[in-house]
N, C-alpha and C positions, 0 to 999 in steps of 0.2 A: 361673110356678115357684112351688113349694112353699116355705113359709117355712123359713128356716135360722135355728134359735133356739141361744142359748148356754144349755144346759140345767144346766150345773154349773159352780161357781166354787171356788178355792182359793189361799191364798197364806200366805206366811211372813211374820212382821215383817221390815221391812228394818232393816239395822243392819249391825254388825261382828260376822260369825259365826265368828271364829276357830277355835272348835273343831268347826264343823260342815262337811261336806265340800259341794262342787258338788252331788254325786249325791243326798247325803241332803236338801239343801235342795229339790231338784227333786221327788223322791219323796214328800216331805211335802205339797208343793203339789198333786201329782198324786192322792194318795190322797184328800185332802180334796175335790177337784173331782168325783172318780168317786162319792164318798160322797153329795155334795150333788145329783149328776144322779139320784139314785135307783137307782143300780147299772147304768147303760148301759155296754156293753162296746165299748171302741174297736178299730177295724180299722186306723187310722193315728195316728202320733204324730208331731207337727212341733213340733220345739224351737227357739226364738227364742234365739240367743246371740251375743255381740258379740266376746268376746275369751278364751274359754275356752283356746284353744291357746297364747296367749301368756302369760295370767296363771295357768293352773291346769296347763299341760302336758298339756292333754287335748283331743283332737279327738274326733270319730265318738261326739258326745254322744246321737243318736238310739238307736243300740244300746245304749249304757251305761245310758241312763235306762230305756228300755224292759225292760231285764234286771233291773235294781235294783228296778223297780215291778212285777215279776212279769208282764210283758206279753210274753216272748220270743215271737217268732213274728210279731208285726205289722208292717208298713210302718212304718219309723222314720227320720226325715232331720232334718238342721239346717238353719236359714235364717239367713244372716248379711247384715244391710244396717246396720251400725254400730248407732247408736242406734235405728233404726228396726226393729231385728230382731224384737223382740216384735209390732210391729204387722204386719211382713211375714209372721211365722209364724201369726198370726191371719188374715190374707187368704188363705195357703196353704191353711189347715185350711177356711176359708169355700169357696173354690173347689173343694176336694176333695168336700165334702159336696154342694155346688149341681150338681156333674157328674153325680151319682148313682153315681159309682164307689165311694164312701165312705159308709156310713150313719152312723157315729159317728166323729169325729175328736177327737183329744186335742191340745189346744195348750199347750205349757209354755214360759215363759221364765226362764231363770236365769243368774246372774251371780255371780261371786265374787272381788270385787276385793281383798280381803285375802290372796288366795293369794300375793300379791307387794306389796311397799311401795316407797315413795319413787319414784325415777326410774325403776324399771322399769315402775311403772303408767303414768307420764308417755309413756315410750317406747310403750308397748302402744297407747294412746289415740291416740297420734299416726298410728297406721296407718289412721284413718279419713280422713286428710287425703290430698293427691296427693304421693305419696313423691317424685316427681322435681323438683316445684317448690314444695312446701311445708315438709314435714316435715324435709327433708334440709337445708333452710336454718335448722333450728332453731325453726320455727314449730309453737306448740303450739295446740290447739283453744281454750285459755283465752286466750291472747295474741291470737288471731284474733278471738275474741269480744269481746275489750276495744277492739280498733281498730274493728270493726263498731259498736261502742255509741258510741265517739266520734264516729264519722262520723254516726251517727244522731242524736246530741245536737246535733252542730254544724249540721247541715242543717235540723233541725225546732225550733231553739231551745228545746231541752229544758233546763230549769233543773237545776242541781246537785242530786242526790238525786231528780230527777224521776221516775226508774224505780222509787222505793222501794215503790210500791203493790202490785208484784208480790210482793215478799218479804213484806211485810205481811199481804197477803191470804193467801198460803199458809200461813204459820205460824199464822194465826188458825184456818183450816180444819184444819190438822194436829193440833189440841189433842184433838179427839175421835176421831181415827182411831188405834186401839189398834195399829195396823200400822205407824204412821208411826215414822219415827227421831227426829224433834224435834217434840215436842208441847207446845211452850211459845210463846205469842204474842210479838210483839215491838212496841216502840214506834218511830215515826219517828225517834226520838233515837238509839236503839240502832242502827238502819241507817246513820244519818248518821256515827256514831262507829266504825262497823266497820272493821276493817282492809282497806287498799286492796291488792288482789292484782295487778292490772295495770290501771293508770289507764286509764278511770274505773272499773273494774269492782272492786266491793267484794265482801268474802266473802259478803256476803248476795245477791249478784246471781248466784250459781252454786250448782247444786245438789251436794250432796256425794256422793262416789262410795262405794257400799255395796253389800253382799250381799242377796240375795233371790231368791225364785222366786214364780211365780204361775202359774195353771193354768186352763184353760177346756175344757168338753166340748160340742162342738158336733154337733148332729143335725138332722133335719127334723122338723116339728113333730108330725107324725103317730106318731113314734117315741119320743116323750117318754114315760115311764112313768107309771102314774097316781099313784105317790108321789113324783113330782117337784115341784119348786119351782113356785110361783105368786106372782106372774104370771110368765108367759114373756115373755122377752126376744128379740126378733128382731134379726138383722143385717139391716137394711134397706138399706144402702148400703156399698159396699166399694170402694175405688180405690187406685192407687198412681201416682206419678209420679217422675221423675229429672230431674237437672239436671246442669251441669257439676261435676266432683268438686272442681276447684279454684275457690274462692271468687272469684278475681281474674279469672277468664275469662268473668265474667257483665256482661251490659250494664249492670244495676242491681244492685249489691250489696246494696241496701236494701229490695228487693222479693224474696220468697221465691216465685217463680213455682209450684214444685211444690206448696206449701200451697194456692195458688188452684187449680191444675188439679186435684189429687186430691179436695179438699172439694167443688169444683163438680161433678166426676163422681159423687161419692157421694150428693149432695143430688138430683142428676137421677135417679139409681137409685132413691132412695127416693121420689121423687115429691113432695118437700116443698121449701119455700123456706126460706131462712136465718132468716126472722123466727119460724119453728116450732121452732127448735132452743132447748131449755130450759136447757142448759149445755153447756160447752166443756172438755173436757180436752185442753190444749194441752201442747207439749213444753218445759217451762220450765227446761231444763237450764241457760239463762241468761236472764236478765231481757229482755234486748234479743231474743232468740228469740220469748219470748211476744209482744211488742209486735208484732214483724214478723208473726207468724201471725194476730193479730187484725186487721191491715190486709189482709193477702193473702186471708183468707177472706172479708172483707167486714164484719166488726162494727165497723170504723173506718176512716176514709179514710186514705190514705198520710200516714205521718207524726204521727198523732194515736192511734196504739193505746196509748201510754204514758197519754194522758189518761184513758181509760177507767179505768186503774188507780188513777190519781192522784185520780180523783173518786169512787172507791168503787163504780163501775159493774160490777165482776167479782166482788164479793162475793156472798154466798150470796143476798141478796135484790136484788141489783144487775140491772140491764139484761141482762147476760149473765154468770151464775155461772161461775167457771173454777177450775180446780184444786180442786173441791170437797172432797176430801179430804186436801188439803195439797199436791197435785202433786209434782214432782220435788224441788222445794225443801225441802219440810217432811217428805214421806215417803222422801225420798232417790232418788238416780238409780241404779238397780240394772242399768244397762246393757241388755242384751238381755231383761230381763224387764220392763222400763218399759212397753212397750207393752201387755203383757199384764195389767200391774197396773191400767192406764189402764182396760181393758175389765172386770176384776174390779169395780173401784169404780165404773163406770157401771152395772153390772148391779145393783149394791147400790143405787144410786140409784134406777133404774127399777123395782126391786121394793118401794121404799118402805122399804128396811131400813136408811137412812143415818144414822137417830137424830138427833142435834143437827145434823148436816150436811145433812140432807134439803132438798133443793130442792123447793119446794112444787109439786104438779102436774106434776112432771117425766113427760113422755112420750118425748121425743127427745133424745138426748145425741149429741154430735159429739166423736170422738176423732182426735187426729193425732200421730203418732210421725215424728220427723225423724231421719235419718242425716246427721251433721255438720251444716253449716250449710244445711240443707234440700237437700243433694245428692240425698237421697231423701226422700219424704213419703208416708206411707199413713195414709189417712182412713178412718174406719168411722162410720156412723151406726147407733146402737142405738136401737130402739123398744120400748115396752112393748105387748105384744099384748092386746087386749080380748077377753074371752069372751062 
């Protein structure tokens, strides 16, 4: 099969964009990505979004964004998979181009949390859970993550503040990312003294809910224009998996099966082994999720993912660099845009354009987006193409 490449990338800064509409955020990212691609013309637009009908009172985003971006007439749809919506949109764009039915696909992830405030946002986010057995009981994703974290710490003898390494790494990496919402490193004492949100989950254990948009242009290698970016970045592996929606229905709540399944399939498709991965962009919407992903994917044995962070092994010069541009914790969690931001940042790494955050010699990056507590997991392996 011909190589499917990411020929163009675009993104807006993540933050509180009170005066900017959802459509304007998306269009800005789209135009930047199309320009970066050297002027490719897409035949299909796939939008990744999590909560626009709830938060922005707007559905039918495919047609809306195509219209506002001056792309009326192309095929345009929206993909929703909770927090994995951006990753799912990337996979659908990849499949469209790989099928041969589409020459150029435009993938855009967008979210606008600030269109609502307070309880309305919490109510909207809770729709990612099982409505009949979780959210109807008052369970929020944050409270669920706190209980999961408490069980993880209990079963694995994790000391108090043992998961601090995830926040420290993210904030250290966010400093040099001009599009990150939080660009200040924190100390271990800062984490320890931070506000408790839901015991044992502290404010630094959860990613802030913020606005943003990111976009990608996908095509086949032979269609990249001569004025396009170099080096090219190939989608070497793409896979997705699903699990029970309700966390309590699983045999082992402390093992993310979907993370393992989708990553393994993506690695097999790419024809590489885990030790060839140079960096990992995990879904660190909560610190405990990052620990569980490291274990499920195979970077750590079960119960020891937190040790990689505590020992500094997920830093830019560590055993497996993670959240290399700040992750969701420092960049901000932009809902359905998050998986597309991961890809934009991974392409920046693989092009050698990450500046102070550059992972030396990076050739392969693994990206993983989660919907809820890994009810959905979408994994991609991106690879620098040699000429």
